[in-house]
N, CA and C atoms as a LAMMPS dump frame, in Angstrom:
ITEM: TIMESTEP
0
ITEM: NUMBER OF ATOMS
600
ITEM: BOX BOUNDS ff ff ff
-5.0000000000000000e+02 5.0000000000000000e+02
-5.0000000000000000e+02 5.0000000000000000e+02
-5.0000000000000000e+02 5.0000000000000000e+02
ITEM: ATOMS id mol type element x y z
1 1 1 N -167.552 -353.847 -202.807
2 1 2 C -168.872 -353.242 -202.596
3 1 3 C -168.808 -352.255 -201.437
4 2 1 N -169.552 -351.178 -201.583
5 2 2 C -169.67 -350.181 -200.527
6 2 3 C -171.024 -350.336 -199.84
7 3 1 N -171.038 -350.232 -198.505
8 3 2 C -172.324 -350.323 -197.831
9 3 3 C -172.447 -349.324 -196.706
10 4 1 N -173.692 -349.131 -196.293
11 4 2 C -174.012 -348.25 -195.178
12 4 3 C -174.744 -349.048 -194.12
13 5 1 N -174.578 -348.646 -192.877
14 5 2 C -175.344 -349.206 -191.773
15 5 3 C -176.255 -348.117 -191.229
16 6 1 N -177.526 -348.451 -191.047
17 6 2 C -178.505 -347.543 -190.451
18 6 3 C -178.763 -348.002 -189.02
19 7 1 N -178.676 -347.096 -188.068
20 7 2 C -178.896 -347.432 -186.66
21 7 3 C -179.554 -346.258 -185.958
22 8 1 N -180.412 -346.572 -184.996
23 8 2 C -181.113 -345.517 -184.263
24 8 3 C -180.716 -345.425 -182.797
25 9 1 N -179.902 -346.383 -182.325
26 9 2 C -179.666 -346.42 -180.889
27 9 3 C -178.229 -346.67 -180.504
28 10 1 N -178.055 -347.658 -179.614
29 10 2 C -176.759 -347.904 -178.989
30 10 3 C -175.701 -348.384 -179.976
31 11 1 N -176.1 -349.157 -180.955
32 11 2 C -175.164 -349.557 -182
33 11 3 C -174.345 -350.796 -181.701
34 12 1 N -174.896 -351.718 -180.916
35 12 2 C -174.175 -352.957 -180.645
36 12 3 C -173.928 -353.774 -181.899
37 13 1 N -174.944 -353.916 -182.723
38 13 2 C -174.766 -354.638 -183.985
39 13 3 C -173.838 -353.886 -184.932
40 14 1 N -173.917 -352.572 -184.913
41 14 2 C -172.992 -351.774 -185.716
42 14 3 C -171.554 -352.084 -185.324
43 15 1 N -171.282 -352.129 -184.027
44 15 2 C -169.908 -352.39 -183.581
45 15 3 C -169.444 -353.761 -184.044
46 16 1 N -170.339 -354.743 -183.988
47 16 2 C -169.988 -356.081 -184.477
48 16 3 C -169.649 -356.047 -185.965
49 17 1 N -170.393 -355.239 -186.725
50 17 2 C -170.139 -355.103 -188.161
51 17 3 C -168.813 -354.387 -188.4
52 18 1 N -168.566 -353.316 -187.658
53 18 2 C -167.291 -352.591 -187.78
54 18 3 C -166.126 -353.539 -187.524
55 19 1 N -166.245 -354.334 -186.459
56 19 2 C -165.171 -355.279 -186.127
57 19 3 C -164.989 -356.32 -187.228
58 20 1 N -166.094 -356.798 -187.79
59 20 2 C -166.018 -357.81 -188.848
60 20 3 C -165.355 -357.252 -190.106
61 21 1 N -165.663 -356.005 -190.443
62 21 2 C -165.017 -355.374 -191.606
63 21 3 C -163.517 -355.219 -191.346
64 22 1 N -163.194 -354.755 -190.154
65 22 2 C -161.779 -354.563 -189.796
66 22 3 C -161.002 -355.87 -189.876
67 23 1 N -161.645 -356.964 -189.45
68 23 2 C -160.987 -358.268 -189.435
69 23 3 C -161.187 -359.05 -190.738
70 24 1 N -161.735 -358.36 -191.756
71 24 2 C -161.951 -358.935 -193.09
72 24 3 C -162.903 -360.133 -193.073
73 25 1 N -163.816 -360.144 -192.114
74 25 2 C -164.862 -361.163 -192.088
75 25 3 C -166.09 -360.707 -192.867
76 26 1 N -166.135 -359.419 -193.182
77 26 2 C -167.058 -358.874 -194.186
78 26 3 C -166.183 -358.229 -195.242
79 27 1 N -166.235 -358.765 -196.449
80 27 2 C -165.333 -358.281 -197.492
81 27 3 C -166.001 -357.195 -198.315
82 28 1 N -166.284 -356.097 -197.626
83 28 2 C -166.881 -354.917 -198.26
84 28 3 C -166.442 -353.698 -197.462
85 29 1 N -166.643 -352.528 -198.035
86 29 2 C -166.215 -351.284 -197.399
87 29 3 C -167.403 -350.592 -196.744
88 30 1 N -167.327 -350.399 -195.429
89 30 2 C -168.36 -349.67 -194.702
90 30 3 C -168.077 -348.184 -194.873
91 31 1 N -168.865 -347.541 -195.722
92 31 2 C -168.583 -346.166 -196.127
93 31 3 C -169.386 -345.126 -195.357
94 32 1 N -170.471 -345.561 -194.677
95 32 2 C -171.33 -344.573 -194.028
96 32 3 C -172.144 -345.231 -192.929
97 33 1 N -172.268 -344.518 -191.811
98 33 2 C -173.221 -344.89 -190.765
99 33 3 C -174.246 -343.779 -190.682
100 34 1 N -175.513 -344.146 -190.813
101 34 2 C -176.593 -343.162 -190.804
102 34 3 C -177.512 -343.386 -189.62
103 35 1 N -177.972 -342.289 -189.026
104 35 2 C -178.957 -342.378 -187.953
105 35 3 C -179.981 -341.264 -188.103
106 36 1 N -181.201 -341.572 -187.645
107 36 2 C -182.257 -340.571 -187.591
108 36 3 C -182.342 -339.943 -186.204
109 37 1 N -181.42 -340.317 -185.311
110 37 2 C -181.403 -339.817 -183.934
111 37 3 C -180.045 -339.189 -183.647
112 38 1 N -180.036 -337.888 -183.367
113 38 2 C -178.761 -337.204 -183.151
114 38 3 C -178.029 -337.724 -181.92
115 39 1 N -178.761 -338.246 -180.945
116 39 2 C -178.131 -338.746 -179.731
117 39 3 C -177.747 -340.209 -179.787
118 40 1 N -177.891 -340.836 -180.923
119 40 2 C -177.592 -342.267 -181.027
120 40 3 C -176.109 -342.522 -180.795
121 41 1 N -175.805 -343.439 -179.882
122 41 2 C -174.411 -343.777 -179.59
123 41 3 C -173.743 -344.415 -180.81
124 42 1 N -174.551 -344.954 -181.706
125 42 2 C -174.01 -345.533 -182.936
126 42 3 C -173.166 -344.515 -183.704
127 43 1 N -173.559 -343.261 -183.685
128 43 2 C -172.804 -342.223 -184.392
129 43 3 C -171.422 -342.047 -183.78
130 44 1 N -171.351 -342.128 -182.456
131 44 2 C -170.048 -342.029 -181.79
132 44 3 C -169.171 -343.229 -182.12
133 45 1 N -169.786 -344.401 -182.209
134 45 2 C -169.024 -345.59 -182.593
135 45 3 C -168.407 -345.408 -183.982
136 46 1 N -169.202 -344.854 -184.899
137 46 2 C -168.712 -344.633 -186.257
138 46 3 C -167.543 -343.654 -186.267
139 47 1 N -167.715 -342.549 -185.565
140 47 2 C -166.661 -341.53 -185.536
141 47 3 C -165.373 -342.086 -184.935
142 48 1 N -165.5 -342.888 -183.885
143 48 2 C -164.325 -343.495 -183.256
144 48 3 C -163.604 -344.426 -184.219
145 49 1 N -164.371 -345.085 -185.09
146 49 2 C -163.79 -346.016 -186.056
147 49 3 C -163.325 -345.315 -187.331
148 50 1 N -163.521 -344.009 -187.414
149 50 2 C -163.104 -343.27 -188.596
150 50 3 C -164.013 -343.439 -189.792
151 51 1 N -165.274 -343.771 -189.513
152 51 2 C -166.262 -343.974 -190.584
153 51 3 C -167.163 -342.747 -190.652
154 52 1 N -167.419 -342.201 -191.836
155 52 2 C -168.312 -341.047 -191.938
156 52 3 C -169.662 -341.33 -191.284
157 53 1 N -170.107 -340.391 -190.459
158 53 2 C -171.378 -340.545 -189.741
159 53 3 C -172.312 -339.412 -190.148
160 54 1 N -173.557 -339.764 -190.409
161 54 2 C -174.545 -338.794 -190.876
162 54 3 C -175.819 -338.929 -190.068
163 55 1 N -176.369 -337.803 -189.66
164 55 2 C -177.67 -337.795 -189.001
165 55 3 C -178.56 -336.759 -189.672
166 56 1 N -179.758 -337.184 -190.061
167 56 2 C -180.782 -336.271 -190.566
168 56 3 C -182.012 -336.435 -189.682
169 57 1 N -182.632 -335.303 -189.351
170 57 2 C -183.802 -335.32 -188.474
171 57 3 C -185.073 -335.394 -189.31
172 58 1 N -185.868 -336.454 -189.151
173 58 2 C -187.108 -336.571 -189.936
174 58 3 C -188.055 -335.392 -189.749
175 59 1 N -187.981 -334.724 -188.606
176 59 2 C -188.873 -333.591 -188.331
177 59 3 C -188.577 -332.387 -189.217
178 60 1 N -187.421 -332.402 -189.857
179 60 2 C -187.052 -331.302 -190.751
180 60 3 C -187.641 -331.462 -192.151
181 61 1 N -188.395 -332.537 -192.362
182 61 2 C -188.933 -332.831 -193.686
183 61 3 C -190.453 -332.948 -193.624
184 62 1 N -191.09 -332.562 -194.72
185 62 2 C -192.556 -332.498 -194.749
186 62 3 C -193.199 -333.884 -194.718
187 63 1 N -192.509 -334.888 -195.242
188 63 2 C -193.089 -336.228 -195.308
189 63 3 C -191.993 -337.272 -195.186
190 64 1 N -192.416 -338.511 -194.962
191 64 2 C -191.449 -339.612 -194.898
192 64 3 C -190.735 -339.754 -196.222
193 65 1 N -191.469 -339.554 -197.322
194 65 2 C -190.861 -339.678 -198.649
195 65 3 C -189.796 -338.605 -198.871
196 66 1 N -190.07 -337.376 -198.428
197 66 2 C -189.082 -336.303 -198.568
198 66 3 C -187.825 -336.62 -197.766
199 67 1 N -188.033 -337.125 -196.571
200 67 2 C -186.898 -337.504 -195.726
201 67 3 C -186.075 -338.599 -196.408
202 68 1 N -186.761 -339.617 -196.905
203 68 2 C -186.047 -340.719 -197.538
204 68 3 C -185.317 -340.275 -198.799
205 69 1 N -185.888 -339.341 -199.534
206 69 2 C -185.2 -338.83 -200.733
207 69 3 C -183.902 -338.117 -200.342
208 70 1 N -183.934 -337.391 -199.23
209 70 2 C -182.721 -336.721 -198.761
210 70 3 C -181.66 -337.742 -198.366
211 71 1 N -182.091 -338.812 -197.708
212 71 2 C -181.148 -339.874 -197.335
213 71 3 C -180.583 -340.539 -198.587
214 72 1 N -181.445 -340.828 -199.552
215 72 2 C -180.994 -341.464 -200.791
216 72 3 C -179.946 -340.618 -201.515
217 73 1 N -180.124 -339.312 -201.473
218 73 2 C -179.154 -338.431 -202.122
219 73 3 C -177.777 -338.568 -201.472
220 74 1 N -177.753 -338.69 -200.154
221 74 2 C -176.479 -338.875 -199.447
222 74 3 C -175.868 -340.241 -199.751
223 75 1 N -176.716 -341.256 -199.87
224 75 2 C -176.198 -342.585 -200.209
225 75 3 C -175.558 -342.583 -201.595
226 76 1 N -176.171 -341.851 -202.495
227 76 2 C -175.609 -341.745 -203.849
228 76 3 C -174.232 -341.083 -203.814
229 77 1 N -174.107 -340.049 -202.981
230 77 2 C -172.817 -339.363 -202.855
231 77 3 C -171.717 -340.321 -202.405
232 78 1 N -172.07 -341.258 -201.532
233 78 2 C -171.093 -342.211 -201.001
234 78 3 C -171.018 -343.5 -201.823
235 79 1 N -171.774 -343.549 -202.928
236 79 2 C -171.771 -344.706 -203.831
237 79 3 C -172.085 -346.007 -203.08
238 80 1 N -173.164 -345.969 -202.335
239 80 2 C -173.557 -347.106 -201.519
240 80 3 C -174.251 -348.165 -202.37
241 81 1 N -173.751 -349.396 -202.294
242 81 2 C -174.312 -350.512 -203.061
243 81 3 C -175.427 -351.237 -202.306
244 82 1 N -175.291 -351.351 -200.98
245 82 2 C -176.326 -352.015 -200.2
246 82 3 C -176.338 -351.463 -198.783
247 83 1 N -177.386 -351.823 -198.047
248 83 2 C -177.618 -351.263 -196.715
249 83 3 C -177.871 -352.39 -195.723
250 84 1 N -177.307 -352.239 -194.527
251 84 2 C -177.597 -353.145 -193.423
252 84 3 C -178.288 -352.347 -192.32
253 85 1 N -179.518 -352.706 -192.006
254 85 2 C -180.225 -352.066 -190.9
255 85 3 C -179.798 -352.755 -189.604
256 86 1 N -179.471 -351.947 -188.607
257 86 2 C -178.986 -352.492 -187.335
258 86 3 C -179.616 -351.701 -186.195
259 87 1 N -180.845 -352.071 -185.866
260 87 2 C -181.549 -351.319 -184.839
261 87 3 C -182.049 -349.979 -185.344
262 88 1 N -182.389 -349.923 -186.622
263 88 2 C -182.954 -348.697 -187.204
264 88 3 C -184.464 -348.766 -187.023
265 89 1 N -185.02 -347.791 -186.311
266 89 2 C -186.387 -347.913 -185.834
267 89 3 C -187.432 -347.193 -186.685
268 90 1 N -187.04 -346.691 -187.834
269 90 2 C -187.997 -346.051 -188.739
270 90 3 C -188.321 -346.966 -189.913
271 91 1 N -189.589 -346.997 -190.298
272 91 2 C -189.969 -347.734 -191.499
273 91 3 C -189.511 -346.958 -192.731
274 92 1 N -188.959 -347.665 -193.684
275 92 2 C -188.533 -347.038 -194.933
276 92 3 C -189.725 -346.92 -195.875
277 93 1 N -189.757 -345.85 -196.658
278 93 2 C -190.85 -345.664 -197.605
279 93 3 C -190.71 -346.634 -198.772
280 94 1 N -191.826 -346.833 -199.478
281 94 2 C -191.802 -347.684 -200.655
282 94 3 C -190.823 -347.172 -201.696
283 95 1 N -190.76 -345.856 -201.849
284 95 2 C -189.837 -345.257 -202.808
285 95 3 C -188.401 -345.627 -202.461
286 96 1 N -188.059 -345.533 -201.194
287 96 2 C -186.696 -345.867 -200.767
288 96 3 C -186.387 -347.338 -201.056
289 97 1 N -187.287 -348.203 -200.656
290 97 2 C -187.054 -349.644 -200.814
291 97 3 C -186.898 -350.014 -202.282
292 98 1 N -187.667 -349.364 -203.158
293 98 2 C -187.551 -349.659 -204.595
294 98 3 C -186.169 -349.305 -205.124
295 99 1 N -185.559 -348.262 -204.599
296 99 2 C -184.231 -347.86 -205.074
297 99 3 C -183.158 -348.882 -204.691
298 100 1 N -183.403 -349.601 -203.601
299 100 2 C -182.433 -350.597 -203.131
300 100 3 C -183.074 -351.977 -203.022
301 101 1 N -183.977 -352.27 -203.919
302 101 2 C -184.693 -353.554 -203.89
303 101 3 C -183.721 -354.738 -203.9
304 102 1 N -183.893 -355.637 -202.937
305 102 2 C -183.008 -356.785 -202.846
306 102 3 C -181.633 -356.466 -202.315
307 103 1 N -181.457 -355.248 -201.818
308 103 2 C -180.13 -354.829 -201.338
309 103 3 C -180.196 -354.173 -199.952
310 104 1 N -181.258 -354.484 -199.209
311 104 2 C -181.371 -354.013 -197.827
312 104 3 C -181.568 -355.226 -196.929
313 105 1 N -180.664 -355.387 -195.965
314 105 2 C -180.736 -356.485 -195.01
315 105 3 C -181.137 -355.952 -193.637
316 106 1 N -181.814 -356.785 -192.874
317 106 2 C -182.182 -356.428 -191.501
318 106 3 C -182.002 -357.64 -190.6
319 107 1 N -181.685 -357.39 -189.345
320 107 2 C -181.62 -358.453 -188.357
321 107 3 C -182.765 -358.255 -187.373
322 108 1 N -183.473 -359.346 -187.079
323 108 2 C -184.633 -359.281 -186.183
324 108 3 C -184.417 -360.234 -185.012
325 109 1 N -184.717 -359.799 -183.782
326 109 2 C -184.399 -360.604 -182.599
327 109 3 C -185.463 -361.637 -182.233
328 110 1 N -185.974 -362.326 -183.221
329 110 2 C -186.94 -363.412 -183.01
330 110 3 C -186.948 -364.256 -184.277
331 111 1 N -187.65 -365.376 -184.216
332 111 2 C -187.726 -366.271 -185.367
333 111 3 C -188.954 -365.919 -186.198
334 112 1 N -188.745 -365.084 -187.203
335 112 2 C -189.846 -364.707 -188.079
336 112 3 C -190.395 -365.946 -188.779
337 113 1 N -191.706 -365.947 -189.095
338 113 2 C -192.629 -364.811 -189.061
339 113 3 C -193.282 -364.542 -187.713
340 114 1 N -192.855 -365.21 -186.651
341 114 2 C -193.41 -364.933 -185.328
342 114 3 C -192.784 -363.675 -184.726
343 115 1 N -193.584 -362.97 -183.953
344 115 2 C -193.11 -361.853 -183.133
345 115 3 C -192.425 -360.754 -183.944
346 116 1 N -193.166 -360.274 -184.94
347 116 2 C -192.698 -359.131 -185.72
348 116 3 C -192.743 -357.865 -184.862
349 117 1 N -192.08 -356.815 -185.359
350 117 2 C -192.167 -355.513 -184.703
351 117 3 C -191.004 -355.24 -183.763
352 118 1 N -191.144 -354.166 -183.018
353 118 2 C -190.031 -353.641 -182.224
354 118 3 C -189.855 -354.327 -180.877
355 119 1 N -190.786 -355.222 -180.496
356 119 2 C -190.72 -355.868 -179.191
357 119 3 C -190.528 -357.375 -179.312
358 120 1 N -189.765 -357.791 -180.303
359 120 2 C -189.643 -359.217 -180.601
360 120 3 C -189.181 -360.059 -179.429
361 121 1 N -188.173 -359.597 -178.71
362 121 2 C -187.648 -360.384 -177.595
363 121 3 C -188.68 -360.478 -176.478
364 122 1 N -189.227 -359.342 -176.095
365 122 2 C -190.219 -359.333 -175.012
366 122 3 C -191.466 -360.125 -175.386
367 123 1 N -191.922 -359.961 -176.619
368 123 2 C -193.141 -360.673 -177.034
369 123 3 C -192.934 -362.183 -177.004
370 124 1 N -191.768 -362.642 -177.459
371 124 2 C -191.474 -364.07 -177.432
372 124 3 C -191.39 -364.575 -175.994
373 125 1 N -190.749 -363.796 -175.145
374 125 2 C -190.608 -364.188 -173.741
375 125 3 C -191.969 -364.238 -173.049
376 126 1 N -192.773 -363.193 -173.255
377 126 2 C -194.095 -363.148 -172.62
378 126 3 C -195 -364.279 -173.114
379 127 1 N -194.802 -364.694 -174.36
380 127 2 C -195.614 -365.773 -174.934
381 127 3 C -195.243 -367.133 -174.334
382 128 1 N -194.039 -367.192 -173.79
383 128 2 C -193.601 -368.439 -173.174
384 128 3 C -192.971 -369.426 -174.129
385 129 1 N -192.324 -368.932 -175.182
386 129 2 C -191.716 -369.836 -176.162
387 129 3 C -190.615 -370.673 -175.519
388 130 1 N -190.415 -371.86 -176.023
389 130 2 C -189.342 -372.746 -175.562
390 130 3 C -188.099 -372.617 -176.425
391 131 1 N -188.28 -372.055 -177.63
392 131 2 C -187.178 -371.841 -178.567
393 131 3 C -187.328 -370.447 -179.158
394 132 1 N -186.247 -369.721 -179.261
395 132 2 C -186.267 -368.418 -179.936
396 132 3 C -184.941 -368.265 -180.672
397 133 1 N -184.703 -367.086 -181.21
398 133 2 C -183.466 -366.911 -181.956
399 133 3 C -183.438 -365.618 -182.734
400 134 1 N -182.698 -365.631 -183.825
401 134 2 C -182.425 -364.435 -184.617
402 134 3 C -182.706 -364.74 -186.087
403 135 1 N -183.249 -363.755 -186.788
404 135 2 C -183.532 -363.864 -188.216
405 135 3 C -182.856 -362.729 -188.967
406 136 1 N -182.204 -363.045 -190.061
407 136 2 C -181.733 -362.033 -191.008
408 136 3 C -182.597 -362.156 -192.251
409 137 1 N -183.128 -361.025 -192.703
410 137 2 C -184.044 -361.067 -193.844
411 137 3 C -183.85 -359.847 -194.734
412 138 1 N -184.334 -359.964 -195.967
413 138 2 C -184.372 -358.813 -196.86
414 138 3 C -185.543 -357.914 -196.468
415 139 1 N -185.383 -356.642 -196.705
416 139 2 C -186.41 -355.661 -196.338
417 139 3 C -187.335 -355.408 -197.521
418 140 1 N -188.637 -355.456 -197.237
419 140 2 C -189.661 -355.129 -198.219
420 140 3 C -190.578 -354.062 -197.624
421 141 1 N -191.623 -353.724 -198.363
422 141 2 C -192.535 -352.687 -197.898
423 141 3 C -193.357 -353.081 -196.693
424 142 1 N -193.478 -354.372 -196.429
425 142 2 C -194.222 -354.847 -195.263
426 142 3 C -193.242 -355.158 -194.138
427 143 1 N -193.548 -354.714 -192.934
428 143 2 C -192.62 -354.83 -191.816
429 143 3 C -192.265 -356.284 -191.506
430 144 1 N -190.961 -356.554 -191.466
431 144 2 C -190.432 -357.861 -191.07
432 144 3 C -191.035 -359.007 -191.89
433 145 1 N -191.261 -358.763 -193.173
434 145 2 C -191.934 -359.768 -194.001
435 145 3 C -191.116 -360.195 -195.213
436 146 1 N -189.904 -359.696 -195.358
437 146 2 C -189.098 -360.045 -196.519
438 146 3 C -188.551 -361.452 -196.446
439 147 1 N -188.033 -361.93 -197.567
440 147 2 C -187.491 -363.286 -197.651
441 147 3 C -186.398 -363.49 -196.609
442 148 1 N -186.443 -364.637 -195.953
443 148 2 C -185.509 -364.939 -194.869
444 148 3 C -184.187 -365.438 -195.43
445 149 1 N -183.109 -364.765 -195.043
446 149 2 C -181.764 -365.135 -195.471
447 149 3 C -181.227 -366.273 -194.607
448 150 1 N -181.363 -366.12 -193.292
449 150 2 C -180.814 -367.114 -192.368
450 150 3 C -181.477 -366.965 -191.006
451 151 1 N -181.528 -368.057 -190.274
452 151 2 C -182.038 -368.052 -188.908
453 151 3 C -181.169 -368.958 -188.05
454 152 1 N -181.057 -368.599 -186.783
455 152 2 C -180.401 -369.474 -185.814
456 152 3 C -181.219 -369.457 -184.535
457 153 1 N -181.437 -370.636 -183.978
458 153 2 C -182.316 -370.774 -182.82
459 153 3 C -181.572 -371.357 -181.624
460 154 1 N -182.135 -371.124 -180.447
461 154 2 C -181.623 -371.754 -179.234
462 154 3 C -182.78 -371.947 -178.26
463 155 1 N -182.588 -372.84 -177.306
464 155 2 C -183.631 -373.131 -176.329
465 155 3 C -183.674 -372.05 -175.249
466 156 1 N -184.888 -371.724 -174.836
467 156 2 C -185.072 -370.801 -173.712
468 156 3 C -185.093 -371.646 -172.44
469 157 1 N -184.18 -371.361 -171.531
470 157 2 C -184.077 -372.145 -170.307
471 157 3 C -185.137 -371.767 -169.288
472 158 1 N -185.466 -372.678 -168.387
473 158 2 C -186.48 -372.393 -167.371
474 158 3 C -186.096 -371.262 -166.424
475 159 1 N -184.806 -370.999 -166.312
476 159 2 C -184.345 -369.926 -165.433
477 159 3 C -184.106 -368.618 -166.166
478 160 1 N -184.319 -368.611 -167.474
479 160 2 C -184.109 -367.38 -168.242
480 160 3 C -185.09 -366.301 -167.806
481 161 1 N -184.58 -365.089 -167.683
482 161 2 C -185.396 -363.902 -167.468
483 161 3 C -185.407 -363.103 -168.764
484 162 1 N -186.22 -362.08 -168.815
485 162 2 C -186.212 -361.219 -169.997
486 162 3 C -184.816 -360.65 -170.221
487 163 1 N -184.172 -360.256 -169.147
488 163 2 C -182.839 -359.65 -169.262
489 163 3 C -181.805 -360.662 -169.774
490 164 1 N -181.847 -361.874 -169.254
491 164 2 C -180.872 -362.877 -169.72
492 164 3 C -181.144 -363.257 -171.171
493 165 1 N -182.42 -363.293 -171.537
494 165 2 C -182.768 -363.614 -172.914
495 165 3 C -182.29 -362.504 -173.852
496 166 1 N -182.443 -361.267 -173.44
497 166 2 C -181.961 -360.152 -174.255
498 166 3 C -180.457 -360.259 -174.469
499 167 1 N -179.715 -360.598 -173.42
500 167 2 C -178.262 -360.731 -173.554
501 167 3 C -177.901 -361.836 -174.544
502 168 1 N -178.606 -362.964 -174.456
503 168 2 C -178.332 -364.076 -175.369
504 168 3 C -178.652 -363.713 -176.818
505 169 1 N -179.781 -363.042 -177.014
506 169 2 C -180.179 -362.635 -178.368
507 169 3 C -179.155 -361.674 -178.956
508 170 1 N -178.757 -360.679 -178.178
509 170 2 C -177.816 -359.687 -178.703
510 170 3 C -176.455 -360.317 -179.006
511 171 1 N -176.007 -361.22 -178.157
512 171 2 C -174.736 -361.9 -178.424
513 171 3 C -174.818 -362.716 -179.709
514 172 1 N -175.958 -363.382 -179.915
515 172 2 C -176.149 -364.161 -181.141
516 172 3 C -176.198 -363.245 -182.361
517 173 1 N -176.923 -362.14 -182.257
518 173 2 C -176.97 -361.178 -183.368
519 173 3 C -175.566 -360.747 -183.774
520 174 1 N -174.745 -360.43 -182.792
521 174 2 C -173.406 -359.896 -183.067
522 174 3 C -172.525 -360.912 -183.773
523 175 1 N -172.774 -362.208 -183.546
524 175 2 C -172.02 -363.25 -184.25
525 175 3 C -172.632 -363.581 -185.605
526 176 1 N -173.944 -363.548 -185.651
527 176 2 C -174.699 -364.09 -186.785
528 176 3 C -174.853 -363.095 -187.934
529 177 1 N -175.155 -361.85 -187.606
530 177 2 C -175.458 -360.851 -188.641
531 177 3 C -174.27 -360.597 -189.568
532 178 1 N -173.06 -360.376 -189.038
533 178 2 C -171.929 -360.163 -189.957
534 178 3 C -171.717 -361.32 -190.93
535 179 1 N -171.946 -362.559 -190.489
536 179 2 C -171.796 -363.712 -191.379
537 179 3 C -172.802 -363.646 -192.531
538 180 1 N -174.035 -363.275 -192.206
539 180 2 C -175.068 -363.169 -193.241
540 180 3 C -174.752 -362.044 -194.223
541 181 1 N -174.253 -360.934 -193.707
542 181 2 C -173.872 -359.816 -194.577
543 181 3 C -172.776 -360.259 -195.545
544 182 1 N -171.805 -360.998 -195.043
545 182 2 C -170.711 -361.44 -195.909
546 182 3 C -171.187 -362.418 -196.978
547 183 1 N -172.165 -363.249 -196.653
548 183 2 C -172.747 -364.123 -197.68
549 183 3 C -173.328 -363.294 -198.819
550 184 1 N -174.011 -362.214 -198.474
551 184 2 C -174.575 -361.326 -199.49
552 184 3 C -173.451 -360.704 -200.322
553 185 1 N -172.443 -360.191 -199.643
554 185 2 C -171.33 -359.523 -200.325
555 185 3 C -170.667 -360.463 -201.329
556 186 1 N -170.509 -361.723 -200.951
557 186 2 C -169.803 -362.685 -201.808
558 186 3 C -170.701 -363.334 -202.854
559 187 1 N -171.935 -362.834 -202.966
560 187 2 C -172.839 -363.346 -203.984
561 187 3 C -173.302 -364.76 -203.724
562 188 1 N -173.396 -365.132 -202.452
563 188 2 C -173.749 -366.504 -202.089
564 188 3 C -175.247 -366.677 -201.837
565 189 1 N -176.026 -365.623 -202.03
566 189 2 C -177.461 -365.714 -201.776
567 189 3 C -178.225 -365.657 -203.092
568 190 1 N -179.029 -366.678 -203.344
569 190 2 C -179.868 -366.715 -204.546
570 190 3 C -181.327 -366.737 -204.1
571 191 1 N -182.092 -365.752 -204.553
572 191 2 C -183.49 -365.636 -204.151
573 191 3 C -184.405 -366.215 -205.219
574 192 1 N -185.31 -367.071 -204.781
575 192 2 C -186.321 -367.655 -205.668
576 192 3 C -187.666 -367.515 -204.978
577 193 1 N -188.386 -366.439 -205.327
578 193 2 C -189.631 -366.149 -204.619
579 193 3 C -189.343 -365.793 -203.18
580 194 1 N -189.963 -366.521 -202.256
581 194 2 C -189.719 -366.249 -200.844
582 194 3 C -188.502 -367.009 -200.309
583 195 1 N -187.966 -367.9 -201.093
584 195 2 C -186.862 -368.72 -200.602
585 195 3 C -185.52 -368.11 -200.97
586 196 1 N -184.611 -368.13 -200.009
587 196 2 C -183.243 -367.679 -200.254
588 196 3 C -182.341 -368.892 -200.101
589 197 1 N -181.633 -369.219 -201.158
590 197 2 C -180.731 -370.371 -201.166
591 197 3 C -179.308 -369.878 -200.961
592 198 1 N -178.595 -370.516 -200.045
593 198 2 C -177.192 -370.181 -199.8
594 198 3 C -176.346 -371.079 -200.695
595 199 1 N -175.617 -370.467 -201.605
596 199 2 C -174.774 -371.194 -202.545
597 199 3 C -173.456 -371.583 -201.89
598 200 1 N -172.962 -372.722 -202.25
599 200 2 C -171.69 -373.2 -201.675
600 200 3 C -170.553 -373.065 -202.673
């Protein structure tokens, strides 16, 4: 299977995915890294790893749908079978999601359905949760609302700060997300409504 990673920023999760592919812990070919931000360090990570890197500026398109159609055309060129979002900060259009229905994964830095959105770590910390973690889910038209593939939780310590919690979350993401991607690649995920069953 061929896949693409979408990233808008530093690309920490992207690097974890690149390493997992290199070490055959994800048994698929990472054919493209896409970003909507020309300054995203993720693009440099891709180039260093010898992976084709693509950036398109949404401001060059009349609408979100036009932008997504341009991205879809590039994915077709690279014969992309599925997509892993890794810190991609733009919402995908309904048209885009329909083209890859059931084939877009995302990692979220909180235990969904709590603390949706772009501030998951901070929102959980400010709320005073005693347990938090990471969620991998399928992407649907509603933000952070797709069927949950996997979750892993840990206790928030009394001495944890926002910064220490961010470090713990990111370290967990880097270990957890590649494993979930590989389950998808190996056909180990069976979806029944909102439930995702991991086959053994």
